CHARMM internal coordinates of N, CA and C (Angstrom, degrees):
IC EDIT
DIST 1 N 1 CA 1.4585
DIST 1 CA 1 C 1.5195
ANGL 1 N 1 CA 1 C 109.51
DIST 1 C 2 N 1.2907
ANGL 1 CA 1 C 2 N 114.28
DIHE 1 N 1 CA 1 C 2 N 152.29
DIST 2 N 2 CA 1.4594
ANGL 1 C 2 N 2 CA 118.17
DIHE 1 CA 1 C 2 N 2 CA 179.35
DIST 2 CA 2 C 1.5209
ANGL 2 N 2 CA 2 C 109.66
DIHE 1 C 2 N 2 CA 2 C -91.41
DIST 2 C 3 N 1.3276
ANGL 2 CA 2 C 3 N 114.56
DIHE 2 N 2 CA 2 C 3 N 162.61
DIST 3 N 3 CA 1.4591
ANGL 2 C 3 N 3 CA 119.83
DIHE 2 CA 2 C 3 N 3 CA 179.55
DIST 3 CA 3 C 1.5294
ANGL 3 N 3 CA 3 C 112.21
DIHE 2 C 3 N 3 CA 3 C -83.07
DIST 3 C 4 N 1.3104
ANGL 3 CA 3 C 4 N 116.43
DIHE 3 N 3 CA 3 C 4 N -10.95
DIST 4 N 4 CA 1.4647
ANGL 3 C 4 N 4 CA 120.10
DIHE 3 CA 3 C 4 N 4 CA -178.43
DIST 4 CA 4 C 1.5269
ANGL 4 N 4 CA 4 C 109.99
DIHE 3 C 4 N 4 CA 4 C -83.48
DIST 4 C 5 N 1.3224
ANGL 4 CA 4 C 5 N 117.02
DIHE 4 N 4 CA 4 C 5 N 134.71
DIST 5 N 5 CA 1.4631
ANGL 4 C 5 N 5 CA 119.27
DIHE 4 CA 4 C 5 N 5 CA 177.27
DIST 5 CA 5 C 1.5297
ANGL 5 N 5 CA 5 C 110.28
DIHE 4 C 5 N 5 CA 5 C -72.93
DIST 5 C 6 N 1.3178
ANGL 5 CA 5 C 6 N 116.14
DIHE 5 N 5 CA 5 C 6 N 147.05
DIST 6 N 6 CA 1.4655
ANGL 5 C 6 N 6 CA 121.84
DIHE 5 CA 5 C 6 N 6 CA -179.99
DIST 6 CA 6 C 1.5251
ANGL 6 N 6 CA 6 C 108.51
DIHE 5 C 6 N 6 CA 6 C -90.46
DIST 6 C 7 N 1.3095
ANGL 6 CA 6 C 7 N 116.88
DIHE 6 N 6 CA 6 C 7 N 105.06
DIST 7 N 7 CA 1.4652
ANGL 6 C 7 N 7 CA 122.10
DIHE 6 CA 6 C 7 N 7 CA -177.64
DIST 7 CA 7 C 1.5162
ANGL 7 N 7 CA 7 C 111.75
DIHE 6 C 7 N 7 CA 7 C -110.16
DIST 7 C 8 N 1.3180
ANGL 7 CA 7 C 8 N 117.95
DIHE 7 N 7 CA 7 C 8 N 31.28
DIST 8 N 8 CA 1.4604
ANGL 7 C 8 N 8 CA 120.13
DIHE 7 CA 7 C 8 N 8 CA -177.87
DIST 8 CA 8 C 1.5258
ANGL 8 N 8 CA 8 C 110.19
DIHE 7 C 8 N 8 CA 8 C -72.73
DIST 8 C 9 N 1.2962
ANGL 8 CA 8 C 9 N 114.68
DIHE 8 N 8 CA 8 C 9 N 163.93
DIST 9 N 9 CA 1.4616
ANGL 8 C 9 N 9 CA 121.32
DIHE 8 CA 8 C 9 N 9 CA -179.70
DIST 9 CA 9 C 1.5278
ANGL 9 N 9 CA 9 C 110.48
DIHE 8 C 9 N 9 CA 9 C -64.01
DIST 9 C 10 N 1.3196
ANGL 9 CA 9 C 10 N 116.94
DIHE 9 N 9 CA 9 C 10 N -37.34
DIST 10 N 10 CA 1.4668
ANGL 9 C 10 N 10 CA 120.49
DIHE 9 CA 9 C 10 N 10 CA 179.90
DIST 10 CA 10 C 1.5243
ANGL 10 N 10 CA 10 C 110.90
DIHE 9 C 10 N 10 CA 10 C -64.49
DIST 10 C 11 N 1.3176
ANGL 10 CA 10 C 11 N 116.88
DIHE 10 N 10 CA 10 C 11 N -39.17
DIST 11 N 11 CA 1.4628
ANGL 10 C 11 N 11 CA 120.13
DIHE 10 CA 10 C 11 N 11 CA 178.99
DIST 11 CA 11 C 1.5160
ANGL 11 N 11 CA 11 C 110.87
DIHE 10 C 11 N 11 CA 11 C -65.79
DIST 11 C 12 N 1.3021
ANGL 11 CA 11 C 12 N 115.82
DIHE 11 N 11 CA 11 C 12 N -44.08
DIST 12 N 12 CA 1.4714
ANGL 11 C 12 N 12 CA 119.57
DIHE 11 CA 11 C 12 N 12 CA 178.65
DIST 12 CA 12 C 1.5223
ANGL 12 N 12 CA 12 C 111.29
DIHE 11 C 12 N 12 CA 12 C -63.65
DIST 12 C 13 N 1.3266
ANGL 12 CA 12 C 13 N 116.98
DIHE 12 N 12 CA 12 C 13 N -39.24
DIST 13 N 13 CA 1.4632
ANGL 12 C 13 N 13 CA 120.79
DIHE 12 CA 12 C 13 N 13 CA 179.10
DIST 13 CA 13 C 1.5272
ANGL 13 N 13 CA 13 C 110.48
DIHE 12 C 13 N 13 CA 13 C -66.21
DIST 13 C 14 N 1.3224
ANGL 13 CA 13 C 14 N 116.88
DIHE 13 N 13 CA 13 C 14 N -39.20
DIST 14 N 14 CA 1.4595
ANGL 13 C 14 N 14 CA 120.20
DIHE 13 CA 13 C 14 N 14 CA 179.15
DIST 14 CA 14 C 1.5233
ANGL 14 N 14 CA 14 C 111.00
DIHE 13 C 14 N 14 CA 14 C -65.50
DIST 14 C 15 N 1.3034
ANGL 14 CA 14 C 15 N 116.96
DIHE 14 N 14 CA 14 C 15 N -40.33
DIST 15 N 15 CA 1.4702
ANGL 14 C 15 N 15 CA 120.80
DIHE 14 CA 14 C 15 N 15 CA 178.47
DIST 15 CA 15 C 1.5223
ANGL 15 N 15 CA 15 C 110.19
DIHE 14 C 15 N 15 CA 15 C -65.75
DIST 15 C 16 N 1.3219
ANGL 15 CA 15 C 16 N 117.04
DIHE 15 N 15 CA 15 C 16 N -41.93
DIST 16 N 16 CA 1.4618
ANGL 15 C 16 N 16 CA 120.76
DIHE 15 CA 15 C 16 N 16 CA 179.21
DIST 16 CA 16 C 1.5246
ANGL 16 N 16 CA 16 C 110.93
DIHE 15 C 16 N 16 CA 16 C -64.77
DIST 16 C 17 N 1.3294
ANGL 16 CA 16 C 17 N 116.51
DIHE 16 N 16 CA 16 C 17 N -40.74
DIST 17 N 17 CA 1.4655
ANGL 16 C 17 N 17 CA 119.87
DIHE 16 CA 16 C 17 N 17 CA 179.31
DIST 17 CA 17 C 1.5248
ANGL 17 N 17 CA 17 C 110.70
DIHE 16 C 17 N 17 CA 17 C -65.52
DIST 17 C 18 N 1.3166
ANGL 17 CA 17 C 18 N 116.96
DIHE 17 N 17 CA 17 C 18 N -39.71
DIST 18 N 18 CA 1.4638
ANGL 17 C 18 N 18 CA 120.22
DIHE 17 CA 17 C 18 N 18 CA 177.66
DIST 18 CA 18 C 1.5104
ANGL 18 N 18 CA 18 C 111.82
DIHE 17 C 18 N 18 CA 18 C -64.30
DIST 18 C 19 N 1.3214
ANGL 18 CA 18 C 19 N 116.50
DIHE 18 N 18 CA 18 C 19 N -42.45
DIST 19 N 19 CA 1.4616
ANGL 18 C 19 N 19 CA 120.57
DIHE 18 CA 18 C 19 N 19 CA 178.87
DIST 19 CA 19 C 1.5246
ANGL 19 N 19 CA 19 C 110.90
DIHE 18 C 19 N 19 CA 19 C -65.38
DIST 19 C 20 N 1.3243
ANGL 19 CA 19 C 20 N 116.86
DIHE 19 N 19 CA 19 C 20 N -38.63
DIST 20 N 20 CA 1.4638
ANGL 19 C 20 N 20 CA 120.20
DIHE 19 CA 19 C 20 N 20 CA 178.69
DIST 20 CA 20 C 1.5218
ANGL 20 N 20 CA 20 C 111.01
DIHE 19 C 20 N 20 CA 20 C -65.75
DIST 20 C 21 N 1.3268
ANGL 20 CA 20 C 21 N 117.17
DIHE 20 N 20 CA 20 C 21 N -39.05
DIST 21 N 21 CA 1.4625
ANGL 20 C 21 N 21 CA 120.49
DIHE 20 CA 20 C 21 N 21 CA 179.04
DIST 21 CA 21 C 1.5243
ANGL 21 N 21 CA 21 C 111.05
DIHE 20 C 21 N 21 CA 21 C -65.54
DIST 21 C 22 N 1.3102
ANGL 21 CA 21 C 22 N 116.78
DIHE 21 N 21 CA 21 C 22 N -42.35
DIST 22 N 22 CA 1.4698
ANGL 21 C 22 N 22 CA 120.36
DIHE 21 CA 21 C 22 N 22 CA 178.58
DIST 22 CA 22 C 1.5206
ANGL 22 N 22 CA 22 C 110.34
DIHE 21 C 22 N 22 CA 22 C -65.10
DIST 22 C 23 N 1.3233
ANGL 22 CA 22 C 23 N 116.89
DIHE 22 N 22 CA 22 C 23 N -42.05
DIST 23 N 23 CA 1.4585
ANGL 22 C 23 N 23 CA 120.73
DIHE 22 CA 22 C 23 N 23 CA 178.78
DIST 23 CA 23 C 1.5164
ANGL 23 N 23 CA 23 C 112.11
DIHE 22 C 23 N 23 CA 23 C -63.91
DIST 23 C 24 N 1.3233
ANGL 23 CA 23 C 24 N 116.63
DIHE 23 N 23 CA 23 C 24 N -41.21
DIST 24 N 24 CA 1.4623
ANGL 23 C 24 N 24 CA 120.48
DIHE 23 CA 23 C 24 N 24 CA 178.82
DIST 24 CA 24 C 1.5211
ANGL 24 N 24 CA 24 C 111.18
DIHE 23 C 24 N 24 CA 24 C -64.27
DIST 24 C 25 N 1.3162
ANGL 24 CA 24 C 25 N 116.72
DIHE 24 N 24 CA 24 C 25 N -40.78
DIST 25 N 25 CA 1.4595
ANGL 24 C 25 N 25 CA 120.12
DIHE 24 CA 24 C 25 N 25 CA 178.82
DIST 25 CA 25 C 1.5259
ANGL 25 N 25 CA 25 C 110.92
DIHE 24 C 25 N 25 CA 25 C -65.27
DIST 25 C 26 N 1.3129
ANGL 25 CA 25 C 26 N 117.39
DIHE 25 N 25 CA 25 C 26 N -37.94
DIST 26 N 26 CA 1.4646
ANGL 25 C 26 N 26 CA 120.89
DIHE 25 CA 25 C 26 N 26 CA 179.05
DIST 26 CA 26 C 1.5303
ANGL 26 N 26 CA 26 C 110.82
DIHE 25 C 26 N 26 CA 26 C -66.14
DIST 26 C 27 N 1.3121
ANGL 26 CA 26 C 27 N 116.66
DIHE 26 N 26 CA 26 C 27 N -40.80
DIST 27 N 27 CA 1.4707
ANGL 26 C 27 N 27 CA 120.26
DIHE 26 CA 26 C 27 N 27 CA 179.26
DIST 27 CA 27 C 1.5253
ANGL 27 N 27 CA 27 C 109.95
DIHE 26 C 27 N 27 CA 27 C -66.16
DIST 27 C 28 N 1.3302
ANGL 27 CA 27 C 28 N 117.19
DIHE 27 N 27 CA 27 C 28 N -42.83
DIST 28 N 28 CA 1.4642
ANGL 27 C 28 N 28 CA 120.56
DIHE 27 CA 27 C 28 N 28 CA 179.32
DIST 28 CA 28 C 1.5295
ANGL 28 N 28 CA 28 C 110.75
DIHE 27 C 28 N 28 CA 28 C -62.34
DIST 28 C 29 N 1.3251
ANGL 28 CA 28 C 29 N 117.33
DIHE 28 N 28 CA 28 C 29 N -42.26
DIST 29 N 29 CA 1.4585
ANGL 28 C 29 N 29 CA 120.62
DIHE 28 CA 28 C 29 N 29 CA 178.92
DIST 29 CA 29 C 1.5227
ANGL 29 N 29 CA 29 C 111.09
DIHE 28 C 29 N 29 CA 29 C -63.84
DIST 29 C 30 N 1.3098
ANGL 29 CA 29 C 30 N 117.08
DIHE 29 N 29 CA 29 C 30 N -40.21
DIST 30 N 30 CA 1.4652
ANGL 29 C 30 N 30 CA 120.20
DIHE 29 CA 29 C 30 N 30 CA 179.32
DIST 30 CA 30 C 1.5237
ANGL 30 N 30 CA 30 C 111.13
DIHE 29 C 30 N 30 CA 30 C -65.22
DIST 30 C 31 N 1.3196
ANGL 30 CA 30 C 31 N 117.66
DIHE 30 N 30 CA 30 C 31 N -40.65
DIST 31 N 31 CA 1.4630
ANGL 30 C 31 N 31 CA 120.38
DIHE 30 CA 30 C 31 N 31 CA 179.09
DIST 31 CA 31 C 1.5252
ANGL 31 N 31 CA 31 C 111.46
DIHE 30 C 31 N 31 CA 31 C -65.80
DIST 31 C 32 N 1.3277
ANGL 31 CA 31 C 32 N 117.11
DIHE 31 N 31 CA 31 C 32 N -40.04
DIST 32 N 32 CA 1.4578
ANGL 31 C 32 N 32 CA 119.65
DIHE 31 CA 31 C 32 N 32 CA 177.55
DIST 32 CA 32 C 1.5269
ANGL 32 N 32 CA 32 C 111.11
DIHE 31 C 32 N 32 CA 32 C -64.91
DIST 32 C 33 N 1.3219
ANGL 32 CA 32 C 33 N 116.95
DIHE 32 N 32 CA 32 C 33 N -38.78
DIST 33 N 33 CA 1.4591
ANGL 32 C 33 N 33 CA 121.42
DIHE 32 CA 32 C 33 N 33 CA 179.02
DIST 33 CA 33 C 1.5290
ANGL 33 N 33 CA 33 C 110.76
DIHE 32 C 33 N 33 CA 33 C -62.97
DIST 33 C 34 N 1.3246
ANGL 33 CA 33 C 34 N 116.75
DIHE 33 N 33 CA 33 C 34 N -45.31
DIST 34 N 34 CA 1.4683
ANGL 33 C 34 N 34 CA 120.49
DIHE 33 CA 33 C 34 N 34 CA -179.52
DIST 34 CA 34 C 1.5190
ANGL 34 N 34 CA 34 C 110.38
DIHE 33 C 34 N 34 CA 34 C -64.64
DIST 34 C 35 N 1.3308
ANGL 34 CA 34 C 35 N 116.73
DIHE 34 N 34 CA 34 C 35 N -42.23
DIST 35 N 35 CA 1.4669
ANGL 34 C 35 N 35 CA 120.15
DIHE 34 CA 34 C 35 N 35 CA 179.48
DIST 35 CA 35 C 1.5252
ANGL 35 N 35 CA 35 C 110.77
DIHE 34 C 35 N 35 CA 35 C -61.47
DIST 35 C 36 N 1.3206
ANGL 35 CA 35 C 36 N 116.19
DIHE 35 N 35 CA 35 C 36 N -41.96
DIST 36 N 36 CA 1.4616
ANGL 35 C 36 N 36 CA 120.45
DIHE 35 CA 35 C 36 N 36 CA 179.92
DIST 36 CA 36 C 1.5207
ANGL 36 N 36 CA 36 C 111.24
DIHE 35 C 36 N 36 CA 36 C -64.76
DIST 36 C 37 N 1.3248
ANGL 36 CA 36 C 37 N 116.43
DIHE 36 N 36 CA 36 C 37 N -40.66
DIST 37 N 37 CA 1.4722
ANGL 36 C 37 N 37 CA 119.39
DIHE 36 CA 36 C 37 N 37 CA 179.33
DIST 37 CA 37 C 1.5208
ANGL 37 N 37 CA 37 C 110.91
DIHE 36 C 37 N 37 CA 37 C -65.00
DIST 37 C 38 N 1.3302
ANGL 37 CA 37 C 38 N 117.15
DIHE 37 N 37 CA 37 C 38 N -39.02
DIST 38 N 38 CA 1.4708
ANGL 37 C 38 N 38 CA 119.71
DIHE 37 CA 37 C 38 N 38 CA 179.18
DIST 38 CA 38 C 1.5148
ANGL 38 N 38 CA 38 C 110.80
DIHE 37 C 38 N 38 CA 38 C -65.14
DIST 38 C 39 N 1.3275
ANGL 38 CA 38 C 39 N 117.13
DIHE 38 N 38 CA 38 C 39 N -40.95
DIST 39 N 39 CA 1.4634
ANGL 38 C 39 N 39 CA 119.80
DIHE 38 CA 38 C 39 N 39 CA 179.46
DIST 39 CA 39 C 1.5234
ANGL 39 N 39 CA 39 C 111.00
DIHE 38 C 39 N 39 CA 39 C -64.06
DIST 39 C 40 N 1.3098
ANGL 39 CA 39 C 40 N 117.27
DIHE 39 N 39 CA 39 C 40 N -39.69
DIST 40 N 40 CA 1.4680
ANGL 39 C 40 N 40 CA 120.25
DIHE 39 CA 39 C 40 N 40 CA 179.22
DIST 40 CA 40 C 1.5198
ANGL 40 N 40 CA 40 C 111.69
DIHE 39 C 40 N 40 CA 40 C -71.55
DIST 40 C 41 N 1.3182
ANGL 40 CA 40 C 41 N 118.33
DIHE 40 N 40 CA 40 C 41 N -29.97
DIST 41 N 41 CA 1.4603
ANGL 40 C 41 N 41 CA 121.17
DIHE 40 CA 40 C 41 N 41 CA -179.74
DIST 41 CA 41 C 1.5235
ANGL 41 N 41 CA 41 C 110.73
DIHE 40 C 41 N 41 CA 41 C -67.75
DIST 41 C 42 N 1.3245
ANGL 41 CA 41 C 42 N 116.97
DIHE 41 N 41 CA 41 C 42 N -29.43
DIST 42 N 42 CA 1.4634
ANGL 41 C 42 N 42 CA 120.61
DIHE 41 CA 41 C 42 N 42 CA -179.19
DIST 42 CA 42 C 1.5248
ANGL 42 N 42 CA 42 C 112.86
DIHE 41 C 42 N 42 CA 42 C -79.18
DIST 42 C 43 N 1.3181
ANGL 42 CA 42 C 43 N 117.75
DIHE 42 N 42 CA 42 C 43 N -17.59
DIST 43 N 43 CA 1.4573
ANGL 42 C 43 N 43 CA 120.84
DIHE 42 CA 42 C 43 N 43 CA 179.17
DIST 43 CA 43 C 1.5198
ANGL 43 N 43 CA 43 C 110.04
DIHE 42 C 43 N 43 CA 43 C -75.24
DIST 43 C 44 N 1.3123
ANGL 43 CA 43 C 44 N 115.01
DIHE 43 N 43 CA 43 C 44 N 139.76
DIST 44 N 44 CA 1.4560
ANGL 43 C 44 N 44 CA 118.93
DIHE 43 CA 43 C 44 N 44 CA 177.56
DIST 44 CA 44 C 1.5223
ANGL 44 N 44 CA 44 C 108.78
DIHE 43 C 44 N 44 CA 44 C -89.33
DIST 44 C 45 N 1.3207
ANGL 44 CA 44 C 45 N 117.57
DIHE 44 N 44 CA 44 C 45 N 142.28
DIST 45 N 45 CA 1.4745
ANGL 44 C 45 N 45 CA 119.34
DIHE 44 CA 44 C 45 N 45 CA 178.99
DIST 45 CA 45 C 1.5232
ANGL 45 N 45 CA 45 C 110.17
DIHE 44 C 45 N 45 CA 45 C -67.60
DIST 45 C 46 N 1.3274
ANGL 45 CA 45 C 46 N 117.64
DIHE 45 N 45 CA 45 C 46 N 149.83
DIST 46 N 46 CA 1.4676
ANGL 45 C 46 N 46 CA 119.46
DIHE 45 CA 45 C 46 N 46 CA -179.98
DIST 46 CA 46 C 1.5243
ANGL 46 N 46 CA 46 C 110.92
DIHE 45 C 46 N 46 CA 46 C -68.84
DIST 46 C 47 N 1.3091
ANGL 46 CA 46 C 47 N 114.88
DIHE 46 N 46 CA 46 C 47 N 148.00
DIST 47 N 47 CA 1.4573
ANGL 46 C 47 N 47 CA 120.11
DIHE 46 CA 46 C 47 N 47 CA 176.68
DIST 47 CA 47 C 1.5288
ANGL 47 N 47 CA 47 C 108.87
DIHE 46 C 47 N 47 CA 47 C -69.23
DIST 47 C 48 N 1.3202
ANGL 47 CA 47 C 48 N 117.92
DIHE 47 N 47 CA 47 C 48 N 155.67
DIST 48 N 48 CA 1.4713
ANGL 47 C 48 N 48 CA 119.85
DIHE 47 CA 47 C 48 N 48 CA 179.93
DIST 48 CA 48 C 1.5338
ANGL 48 N 48 CA 48 C 112.64
DIHE 47 C 48 N 48 CA 48 C -56.72
DIST 48 C 49 N 1.3234
ANGL 48 CA 48 C 49 N 117.82
DIHE 48 N 48 CA 48 C 49 N -30.53
DIST 49 N 49 CA 1.4624
ANGL 48 C 49 N 49 CA 120.23
DIHE 48 CA 48 C 49 N 49 CA 179.42
DIST 49 CA 49 C 1.5227
ANGL 49 N 49 CA 49 C 110.80
DIHE 48 C 49 N 49 CA 49 C -69.26
DIST 49 C 50 N 1.3197
ANGL 49 CA 49 C 50 N 117.20
DIHE 49 N 49 CA 49 C 50 N -27.82
DIST 50 N 50 CA 1.4598
ANGL 49 C 50 N 50 CA 121.12
DIHE 49 CA 49 C 50 N 50 CA -176.03
DIST 50 CA 50 C 1.5433
ANGL 50 N 50 CA 50 C 111.85
DIHE 49 C 50 N 50 CA 50 C -101.07
DIST 50 C 51 N 1.3074
ANGL 50 CA 50 C 51 N 117.83
DIHE 50 N 50 CA 50 C 51 N -0.89
DIST 51 N 51 CA 1.4579
ANGL 50 C 51 N 51 CA 120.97
DIHE 50 CA 50 C 51 N 51 CA -178.02
DIST 51 CA 51 C 1.5191
ANGL 51 N 51 CA 51 C 110.91
DIHE 50 C 51 N 51 CA 51 C -69.57
DIST 51 C 52 N 1.3141
ANGL 51 CA 51 C 52 N 118.24
DIHE 51 N 51 CA 51 C 52 N 145.61
DIST 52 N 52 CA 1.4724
ANGL 51 C 52 N 52 CA 119.24
DIHE 51 CA 51 C 52 N 52 CA 178.48
DIST 52 CA 52 C 1.5310
ANGL 52 N 52 CA 52 C 110.49
DIHE 51 C 52 N 52 CA 52 C -67.02
DIST 52 C 53 N 1.3186
ANGL 52 CA 52 C 53 N 115.60
DIHE 52 N 52 CA 52 C 53 N 148.91
DIST 53 N 53 CA 1.4536
ANGL 52 C 53 N 53 CA 120.84
DIHE 52 CA 52 C 53 N 53 CA -178.22
DIST 53 CA 53 C 1.5201
ANGL 53 N 53 CA 53 C 110.05
DIHE 52 C 53 N 53 CA 53 C -77.00
DIST 53 C 54 N 1.3193
ANGL 53 CA 53 C 54 N 115.83
DIHE 53 N 53 CA 53 C 54 N 132.88
DIST 54 N 54 CA 1.4634
ANGL 53 C 54 N 54 CA 121.65
DIHE 53 CA 53 C 54 N 54 CA 178.34
DIST 54 CA 54 C 1.5148
ANGL 54 N 54 CA 54 C 109.22
DIHE 53 C 54 N 54 CA 54 C -128.07
DIST 54 C 55 N 1.2953
ANGL 54 CA 54 C 55 N 116.87
DIHE 54 N 54 CA 54 C 55 N 162.64
DIST 55 N 55 CA 1.4732
ANGL 54 C 55 N 55 CA 121.34
DIHE 54 CA 54 C 55 N 55 CA 178.21
DIST 55 CA 55 C 1.5022
ANGL 55 N 55 CA 55 C 110.81
DIHE 54 C 55 N 55 CA 55 C -87.28
END
COOR INIT
IC SEED 1 N 1 CA 1 C
IC BUILD
């Protein structure tokens, strides 16, 4: 490898595309998490008579 950093346009574009993909995945995960929390918030907890038996 050379000691000179590669500052070509293609390298910068590849880094930007990678960062955009990671950012998009993070946003999608956050939206799924919020949706899941909202769905669980609407569920009513089971009554003690209907709760599963535990030790």
